[in-house]
PAVONU-849669 format. One record per residue (C-alpha): residue number from 1; residue in one letter; x, y, z. Coordinates in nm, 3 decimals, padded with zeros to 5 digits. Layout:
BEGIN
<node k="NUM" r="a" x="X" y="Y" z="Z"/>
...
//
This chain:
BEGIN
<node k="1" r="m" x="00.835" y="-04.122" z="02.602"/>
<node k="2" r="s" x="00.748" y="-04.509" z="02.545"/>
<node k="3" r="f" x="00.421" y="-04.612" z="02.414"/>
<node k="4" r="d" x="00.237" y="-04.945" z="02.326"/>
<node k="5" r="v" x="00.100" y="-05.060" z="01.968"/>
<node k="6" r="v" x="-00.062" y="-05.353" z="01.927"/>
<node k="7" r="v" x="-00.097" y="-05.536" z="01.576"/>
<node k="8" r="v" x="-00.245" y="-05.862" z="01.464"/>
<node k="9" r="a" x="-00.037" y="-06.135" z="01.267"/>
<node k="10" r="d" x="-00.293" y="-06.357" z="01.119"/>
<node k="11" r="k" x="-00.117" y="-06.596" z="00.866"/>
<node k="12" r="a" x="00.159" y="-06.508" z="00.625"/>
<node k="13" r="r" x="00.070" y="-06.194" z="00.454"/>
<node k="14" r="v" x="-00.023" y="-05.988" z="00.783"/>
<node k="15" r="a" x="00.256" y="-06.156" z="01.003"/>
<node k="16" r="l" x="00.500" y="-06.062" z="00.723"/>
<node k="17" r="a" x="00.396" y="-05.663" z="00.702"/>
<node k="18" r="a" x="00.391" y="-05.678" z="01.095"/>
<node k="19" r="a" x="00.710" y="-05.825" z="01.114"/>
<node k="20" r="l" x="00.847" y="-05.560" z="00.874"/>
<node k="21" r="n" x="00.676" y="-05.263" z="01.083"/>
<node k="22" r="i" x="00.851" y="-05.404" z="01.399"/>
<node k="23" r="l" x="01.213" y="-05.378" z="01.231"/>
<node k="24" r="v" x="01.167" y="-05.056" z="01.048"/>
<node k="25" r="s" x="01.036" y="-04.904" z="01.402"/>
<node k="26" r="r" x="01.354" y="-05.030" z="01.577"/>
<node k="27" r="k" x="01.525" y="-04.765" z="01.409"/>
<node k="28" r="t" x="01.264" y="-04.505" z="01.332"/>
<node k="29" r="c" x="01.047" y="-04.516" z="01.622"/>
<node k="30" r="p" x="01.205" y="-04.721" z="01.922"/>
<node k="31" r="e" x="00.974" y="-04.574" z="02.187"/>
<node k="32" r="a" x="00.725" y="-04.805" z="02.045"/>
<node k="33" r="n" x="00.671" y="-05.132" z="02.232"/>
<node k="34" r="f" x="00.483" y="-05.387" z="01.984"/>
<node k="35" r="t" x="00.211" y="-05.660" z="02.115"/>
<node k="36" r="v" x="00.129" y="-05.874" z="01.839"/>
<node k="37" r="a" x="-00.205" y="-06.054" z="01.873"/>
<node k="38" r="i" x="-00.254" y="-06.388" z="01.726"/>
<node k="39" r="p" x="-00.593" y="-06.547" z="01.675"/>
<node k="40" r="e" x="-00.638" y="-06.873" z="01.835"/>
<node k="41" r="d" x="-00.748" y="-07.049" z="01.514"/>
<node k="42" r="s" x="-00.433" y="-06.902" z="01.324"/>
<node k="43" r="d" x="-00.076" y="-06.865" z="01.331"/>
<node k="44" r="c" x="00.196" y="-06.656" z="01.147"/>
<node k="45" r="e" x="00.246" y="-06.931" z="00.894"/>
<node k="46" r="h" x="00.576" y="-06.791" z="00.780"/>
<node k="47" r="a" x="00.888" y="-06.885" z="00.950"/>
<node k="48" r="v" x="01.083" y="-06.579" z="00.893"/>
<node k="49" r="a" x="00.799" y="-06.356" z="01.015"/>
<node k="50" r="e" x="00.758" y="-06.564" z="01.325"/>
<node k="51" r="d" x="01.083" y="-06.539" z="01.403"/>
<node k="52" r="v" x="01.120" y="-06.173" z="01.404"/>
<node k="53" r="i" x="00.783" y="-06.112" z="01.597"/>
<node k="54" r="r" x="00.923" y="-06.361" z="01.864"/>
<node k="55" r="s" x="01.263" y="-06.174" z="01.862"/>
<node k="56" r="f" x="01.158" y="-05.833" z="01.873"/>
<node k="57" r="a" x="00.803" y="-05.786" z="01.996"/>
<node k="58" r="t" x="00.755" y="-05.677" z="02.334"/>
<node k="59" r="n" x="00.492" y="-05.938" z="02.412"/>
<node k="60" r="v" x="00.284" y="-06.171" z="02.194"/>
<node k="61" r="i" x="-00.101" y="-06.241" z="02.309"/>
<node k="62" r="e" x="-00.347" y="-06.488" z="02.173"/>
<node k="63" r="i" x="-00.705" y="-06.345" z="02.094"/>
<node k="64" r="p" x="-01.025" y="-06.546" z="02.015"/>
<node k="65" r="a" x="-01.098" y="-06.625" z="01.679"/>
<node k="66" r="p" x="-01.319" y="-06.401" z="01.494"/>
<node k="67" r="r" x="-01.705" y="-06.479" z="01.484"/>
<node k="68" r="f" x="-01.841" y="-06.192" z="01.275"/>
<node k="69" r="q" x="-02.026" y="-06.318" z="00.950"/>
<node k="70" r="i" x="-02.141" y="-06.082" z="00.685"/>
<node k="71" r="e" x="-02.327" y="-06.182" z="00.399"/>
<node k="72" r="g" x="-02.167" y="-06.508" z="00.390"/>
<node k="73" r="h" x="-01.815" y="-06.378" z="00.454"/>
<node k="74" r="h" x="-01.592" y="-06.471" z="00.751"/>
<node k="75" r="y" x="-01.497" y="-06.131" z="00.882"/>
<node k="76" r="r" x="-01.137" y="-06.145" z="01.007"/>
<node k="77" r="i" x="-01.087" y="-05.783" z="01.047"/>
<node k="78" r="e" x="-01.259" y="-05.834" z="01.378"/>
<node k="79" r="n" x="-00.906" y="-05.936" z="01.478"/>
<node k="80" r="k" x="-00.787" y="-05.579" z="01.511"/>
<node k="81" r="i" x="-01.080" y="-05.496" z="01.749"/>
<node k="82" r="n" x="-01.046" y="-05.806" z="01.946"/>
<node k="83" r="a" x="-00.657" y="-05.712" z="02.006"/>
<node k="84" r="l" x="-00.769" y="-05.383" z="02.150"/>
<node k="85" r="r" x="-00.995" y="-05.566" z="02.388"/>
<node k="86" r="y" x="-00.766" y="-05.841" z="02.505"/>
<node k="87" r="f" x="-00.464" y="-05.579" z="02.540"/>
<node k="88" r="g" x="-00.592" y="-05.451" z="02.853"/>
<node k="89" r="n" x="-00.698" y="-05.102" z="03.036"/>
<node k="90" r="k" x="-00.400" y="-04.906" z="02.895"/>
<node k="91" r="p" x="-00.332" y="-04.648" z="02.635"/>
<node k="92" r="v" x="-00.232" y="-04.799" z="02.318"/>
<node k="93" r="i" x="-00.224" y="-04.764" z="01.958"/>
<node k="94" r="g" x="-00.432" y="-05.007" z="01.737"/>
<node k="95" r="a" x="-00.200" y="-05.040" z="01.425"/>
<node k="96" r="d" x="-00.303" y="-05.237" z="01.083"/>
<node k="97" r="a" x="00.000" y="-05.468" z="01.018"/>
<node k="98" r="d" x="00.026" y="-05.296" z="00.669"/>
<node k="99" r="l" x="00.187" y="-04.974" z="00.831"/>
<node k="100" r="i" x="00.543" y="-04.846" z="00.868"/>
<node k="101" r="f" x="00.634" y="-04.578" z="01.092"/>
<node k="102" r="i" x="00.887" y="-04.352" z="00.922"/>
<node k="103" r="r" x="00.983" y="-04.146" z="01.200"/>
<node k="104" r="p" x="00.916" y="-04.112" z="01.583"/>
<node k="105" r="l" x="00.545" y="-04.070" z="01.677"/>
<node k="106" r="p" x="00.500" y="-03.770" z="01.901"/>
<node k="107" r="a" x="00.288" y="-03.991" z="02.180"/>
<node k="108" r="a" x="00.253" y="-03.645" z="02.394"/>
<node k="109" r="y" x="00.038" y="-03.534" z="02.116"/>
<node k="110" r="l" x="-00.134" y="-03.868" z="02.015"/>
<node k="111" r="f" x="-00.259" y="-03.969" z="02.303"/>
<node k="112" r="r" x="-00.564" y="-03.779" z="02.461"/>
<node k="113" r="r" x="-00.856" y="-03.816" z="02.671"/>
<node k="114" r="i" x="-01.076" y="-03.987" z="02.409"/>
<node k="115" r="p" x="-00.958" y="-04.181" z="02.083"/>
<node k="116" r="a" x="-00.852" y="-04.061" z="01.758"/>
<node k="117" r="a" x="-00.790" y="-04.169" z="01.415"/>
<node k="118" r="v" x="-00.733" y="-03.996" z="01.071"/>
<node k="119" r="p" x="-01.018" y="-03.970" z="00.822"/>
<node k="120" r="e" x="-01.027" y="-04.204" z="00.514"/>
<node k="121" r="h" x="-00.886" y="-04.137" z="00.184"/>
<node k="122" r="g" x="-01.233" y="-04.127" z="00.011"/>
<node k="123" r="l" x="-01.565" y="-04.034" z="00.135"/>
<node k="124" r="h" x="-01.869" y="-04.308" z="00.178"/>
<node k="125" r="v" x="-02.212" y="-04.191" z="00.297"/>
<node k="126" r="y" x="-02.410" y="-04.387" z="00.530"/>
<node k="127" r="p" x="-02.727" y="-04.332" z="00.731"/>
<node k="128" r="w" x="-02.539" y="-04.168" z="00.973"/>
<node k="129" r="e" x="-02.816" y="-04.000" z="01.185"/>
<node k="130" r="e" x="-03.013" y="-04.329" z="01.228"/>
<node k="131" r="l" x="-02.704" y="-04.484" z="01.344"/>
<node k="132" r="y" x="-02.623" y="-04.227" z="01.610"/>
<node k="133" r="s" x="-02.976" y="-04.192" z="01.710"/>
<node k="134" r="m" x="-03.002" y="-04.556" z="01.754"/>
<node k="135" r="l" x="-02.714" y="-04.558" z="02.019"/>
<node k="136" r="e" x="-02.869" y="-04.225" z="02.166"/>
<node k="137" r="l" x="-02.569" y="-04.028" z="02.046"/>
<node k="138" r="r" x="-02.529" y="-03.666" z="01.937"/>
<node k="139" r="f" x="-02.503" y="-03.641" z="01.550"/>
<node k="140" r="p" x="-02.157" y="-03.477" z="01.518"/>
<node k="141" r="d" x="-02.158" y="-03.114" z="01.440"/>
<node k="142" r="i" x="-01.798" y="-03.132" z="01.278"/>
<node k="143" r="k" x="-01.735" y="-03.232" z="00.905"/>
<node k="144" r="v" x="-01.400" y="-03.406" z="00.820"/>
<node k="145" r="l" x="-01.171" y="-03.377" z="00.494"/>
<node k="146" r="t" x="-01.071" y="-03.668" z="00.342"/>
<node k="147" r="a" x="-00.729" y="-03.736" z="00.136"/>
<node k="148" r="s" x="-00.959" y="-03.708" z="-00.157"/>
<node k="149" r="g" x="-01.085" y="-03.328" z="-00.065"/>
<node k="150" r="e" x="-01.437" y="-03.453" z="-00.004"/>
<node k="151" r="v" x="-01.630" y="-03.352" z="00.300"/>
<node k="152" r="g" x="-01.868" y="-03.514" z="00.513"/>
<node k="153" r="a" x="-01.968" y="-03.664" z="00.837"/>
<node k="154" r="p" x="-01.673" y="-03.837" z="01.056"/>
<node k="155" r="w" x="-01.564" y="-04.124" z="00.821"/>
<node k="156" r="l" x="-01.236" y="-04.255" z="00.957"/>
<node k="157" r="n" x="-00.945" y="-04.494" z="00.864"/>
<node k="158" r="a" x="-00.938" y="-04.793" z="01.113"/>
<node k="159" r="g" x="-00.568" y="-04.876" z="01.047"/>
<node k="160" r="f" x="-00.421" y="-04.664" z="01.319"/>
<node k="161" r="v" x="-00.650" y="-04.588" z="01.604"/>
<node k="162" r="v" x="-00.500" y="-04.408" z="01.897"/>
<node k="163" r="c" x="-00.664" y="-04.546" z="02.237"/>
<node k="164" r="p" x="-00.635" y="-04.410" z="02.597"/>
<node k="165" r="d" x="-00.777" y="-04.725" z="02.710"/>
<node k="166" r="g" x="-00.734" y="-05.021" z="02.463"/>
<node k="167" r="f" x="-01.032" y="-05.258" z="02.635"/>
<node k="168" r="r" x="-01.272" y="-04.999" z="02.691"/>
<node k="169" r="i" x="-01.217" y="-04.890" z="02.312"/>
<node k="170" r="g" x="-01.224" y="-05.228" z="02.173"/>
<node k="171" r="s" x="-01.504" y="-05.346" z="02.391"/>
<node k="172" r="l" x="-01.747" y="-05.012" z="02.260"/>
<node k="173" r="w" x="-01.613" y="-05.076" z="01.878"/>
<node k="174" r="h" x="-01.689" y="-05.446" z="01.920"/>
<node k="175" r="r" x="-02.051" y="-05.370" z="02.035"/>
<node k="176" r="a" x="-02.112" y="-05.129" z="01.780"/>
<node k="177" r="c" x="-02.004" y="-05.375" z="01.527"/>
<node k="178" r="q" x="-02.244" y="-05.620" z="01.669"/>
<node k="179" r="l" x="-02.563" y="-05.394" z="01.650"/>
<node k="180" r="i" x="-02.469" y="-05.294" z="01.270"/>
<node k="181" r="l" x="-02.468" y="-05.662" z="01.202"/>
<node k="182" r="h" x="-02.833" y="-05.675" z="01.258"/>
<node k="183" r="c" x="-02.898" y="-05.353" z="01.058"/>
<node k="184" r="d" x="-02.923" y="-05.490" z="00.689"/>
<node k="185" r="w" x="-03.063" y="-05.143" z="00.594"/>
<node k="186" r="v" x="-02.678" y="-05.040" z="00.646"/>
<node k="187" r="p" x="-02.504" y="-05.067" z="00.295"/>
<node k="188" r="e" x="-02.133" y="-05.197" z="00.240"/>
<node k="189" r="r" x="-02.105" y="-05.375" z="00.581"/>
<node k="190" r="f" x="-01.878" y="-05.598" z="00.405"/>
<node k="191" r="p" x="-01.579" y="-05.502" z="00.403"/>
<node k="192" r="y" x="-01.638" y="-05.169" z="00.624"/>
<node k="193" r="l" x="-01.832" y="-05.295" z="00.910"/>
<node k="194" r="d" x="-01.523" y="-05.183" z="01.143"/>
<node k="195" r="q" x="-01.501" y="-04.831" z="01.022"/>
<node k="196" r="i" x="-01.892" y="-04.775" z="00.997"/>
<node k="197" r="a" x="-01.881" y="-04.851" z="01.372"/>
<node k="198" r="l" x="-01.539" y="-04.673" z="01.452"/>
<node k="199" r="p" x="-01.710" y="-04.321" z="01.491"/>
<node k="200" r="l" x="-01.980" y="-04.456" z="01.673"/>
<node k="201" r="a" x="-01.757" y="-04.611" z="01.931"/>
<node k="202" r="f" x="-01.546" y="-04.290" z="01.958"/>
<node k="203" r="a" x="-01.891" y="-04.101" z="02.011"/>
<node k="204" r="q" x="-01.980" y="-04.365" z="02.292"/>
<node k="205" r="a" x="-01.613" y="-04.312" z="02.443"/>
<node k="206" r="s" x="-01.659" y="-03.935" z="02.425"/>
<node k="207" r="p" x="-01.820" y="-03.736" z="02.745"/>
<node k="208" r="c" x="-01.999" y="-03.498" z="02.493"/>
<node k="209" r="r" x="-02.147" y="-03.840" z="02.344"/>
<node k="210" r="t" x="-02.057" y="-03.747" z="01.990"/>
<node k="211" r="v" x="-01.741" y="-03.689" z="01.752"/>
<node k="212" r="t" x="-01.551" y="-03.386" z="01.794"/>
<node k="213" r="f" x="-01.228" y="-03.259" z="01.613"/>
<node k="214" r="e" x="-01.025" y="-03.381" z="01.916"/>
<node k="215" r="n" x="-01.103" y="-03.710" z="01.756"/>
<node k="216" r="i" x="-00.939" y="-03.616" z="01.426"/>
<node k="217" r="l" x="-00.584" y="-03.687" z="01.365"/>
<node k="218" r="p" x="-00.386" y="-03.504" z="01.061"/>
<node k="219" r="a" x="-00.348" y="-03.693" z="00.762"/>
<node k="220" r="r" x="00.038" y="-03.726" z="00.820"/>
<node k="221" r="f" x="-00.068" y="-04.021" z="01.070"/>
<node k="222" r="n" x="-00.206" y="-04.242" z="00.827"/>
<node k="223" r="q" x="-00.083" y="-04.185" z="00.458"/>
<node k="224" r="n" x="-00.202" y="-04.430" z="00.190"/>
<node k="225" r="i" x="-00.004" y="-04.506" z="-00.118"/>
<node k="226" r="f" x="-00.165" y="-04.604" z="-00.444"/>
<node k="227" r="y" x="-00.060" y="-04.733" z="-00.793"/>
<node k="228" r="w" x="-00.309" y="-04.486" z="-00.976"/>
<node k="229" r="a" x="-00.140" y="-04.163" z="-00.820"/>
<node k="230" r="d" x="00.146" y="-04.022" z="-01.016"/>
<node k="231" r="e" x="00.380" y="-03.898" z="-00.723"/>
<node k="232" r="q" x="00.369" y="-03.987" z="-00.355"/>
<node k="233" r="h" x="00.702" y="-03.879" z="-00.236"/>
<node k="234" r="y" x="00.520" y="-03.658" z="00.014"/>
<node k="235" r="v" x="00.496" y="-03.936" z="00.243"/>
<node k="236" r="n" x="00.817" y="-03.920" z="00.343"/>
<node k="237" r="y" x="00.696" y="-03.588" z="00.542"/>
<node k="238" r="g" x="00.468" y="-03.772" z="00.724"/>
<node k="239" r="y" x="00.473" y="-04.020" z="00.994"/>
<node k="240" r="v" x="00.285" y="-04.353" z="00.886"/>
<node k="241" r="v" x="00.275" y="-04.514" z="00.557"/>
<node k="242" r="h" x="-00.028" y="-04.727" z="00.477"/>
<node k="243" r="h" x="00.124" y="-04.922" z="00.193"/>
<node k="244" r="h" x="-00.164" y="-05.224" z="00.166"/>
<node k="245" r="y" x="00.140" y="-05.478" z="00.067"/>
<node k="246" r="r" x="00.240" y="-05.270" z="-00.266"/>
<node k="247" r="v" x="00.579" y="-05.376" z="-00.242"/>
<node k="248" r="k" x="00.690" y="-05.205" z="-00.532"/>
<node k="249" r="l" x="00.542" y="-04.870" z="-00.397"/>
<node k="250" r="i" x="00.758" y="-04.930" z="-00.044"/>
<node k="251" r="e" x="01.080" y="-04.991" z="-00.252"/>
<node k="252" r="k" x="00.983" y="-04.667" z="-00.464"/>
<node k="253" r="y" x="00.896" y="-04.418" z="-00.220"/>
<node k="254" r="l" x="01.072" y="-04.579" z="00.120"/>
<node k="255" r="s" x="01.422" y="-04.720" z="-00.036"/>
<node k="256" r="r" x="01.622" y="-04.534" z="00.179"/>
<node k="257" r="l" x="01.436" y="-04.606" z="00.479"/>
<node k="258" r="i" x="01.467" y="-04.982" z="00.416"/>
<node k="259" r="t" x="01.821" y="-04.982" z="00.309"/>
<node k="260" r="w" x="01.877" y="-04.811" z="00.655"/>
<node k="261" r="t" x="01.693" y="-05.084" z="00.838"/>
<node k="262" r="k" x="01.850" y="-05.351" z="00.638"/>
<node k="263" r="a" x="02.199" y="-05.243" z="00.752"/>
<node k="264" r="d" x="02.116" y="-05.385" z="01.115"/>
<node k="265" r="y" x="01.838" y="-05.613" z="01.030"/>
<node k="266" r="p" x="01.951" y="-05.797" z="00.677"/>
<node k="267" r="v" x="01.646" y="-06.024" z="00.740"/>
<node k="268" r="v" x="01.426" y="-05.718" z="00.570"/>
<node k="269" r="d" x="01.518" y="-05.852" z="00.251"/>
<node k="270" r="k" x="01.367" y="-06.209" z="00.302"/>
<node k="271" r="i" x="01.040" y="-06.033" z="00.452"/>
<node k="272" r="i" x="01.003" y="-05.784" z="00.164"/>
<node k="273" r="d" x="01.081" y="-06.096" z="-00.087"/>
<node k="274" r="a" x="00.789" y="-06.296" z="00.072"/>
<node k="275" r="m" x="00.567" y="-06.005" z="00.027"/>
<node k="276" r="r" x="00.581" y="-05.966" z="-00.323"/>
<node k="277" r="i" x="00.316" y="-06.244" z="-00.378"/>
<node k="278" r="y" x="00.049" y="-06.034" z="-00.214"/>
<node k="279" r="d" x="00.118" y="-05.677" z="-00.415"/>
<node k="280" r="d" x="-00.244" y="-05.620" z="-00.577"/>
<node k="281" r="q" x="-00.035" y="-05.509" z="-00.900"/>
<node k="282" r="p" x="00.306" y="-05.673" z="-00.881"/>
<node k="283" r="n" x="00.353" y="-05.615" z="-01.275"/>
<node k="284" r="e" x="00.274" y="-05.270" z="-01.264"/>
<node k="285" r="i" x="00.549" y="-05.042" z="-01.416"/>
<node k="286" r="i" x="00.658" y="-04.733" z="-01.189"/>
//
């Protein structure tokens, strides 16, 4: 069963990561058809990444430049929301560039009547009751278990968002962000505006006007890797690895996958080498 994935390519760092997942997925998850969204004020900025994207993505679209400003910061994370809005009224997975699909994704399980995502790694607490009430939504009855073991109101990672309708979910998400931009009583809007708005958009898209367990995906669909964690080979039993540009950890935990991909696409070496400058701890001994 083929399905669509939309990912942003915004300058070299993001474009390189998107190119890497596109190539790996041709081996691990060939059912995924990638649409790459490029903001009108940007480009791929890296010739190798652009060549991979133009050669292997199913489609390349232009999206508006991000306009959100938060506490003096230009909020380019808006791009991923605009990518959904401009994808169209079709089912799609909105994916961050820094993901790698390490095995076939079970589309028949992932796509459902309402949007779905994975709980975040750690819990953040916000004035959720006030936010849900402001939108005339029902505060969720459920609690989610984050990867750190903390329990709380639905707090979801926005890196892998399964949508029954890209335009509708993107539009609801964008409007929720716009509302929160006017709420200076909400903390941590930078850098978490998109993730604060996400469960509110999910609730608006639900017939029951709240977030339920149907909106929640297992952690195996968005597994983060960190330098501070001692042993993370368990990620190989999941579906999606969220690497955050940590090249040394990609090489440590996904070396066989990279070697397998490189056999057909030797350009992977150039992509990974170019990504090294974006590793947040390049000198870490692992």
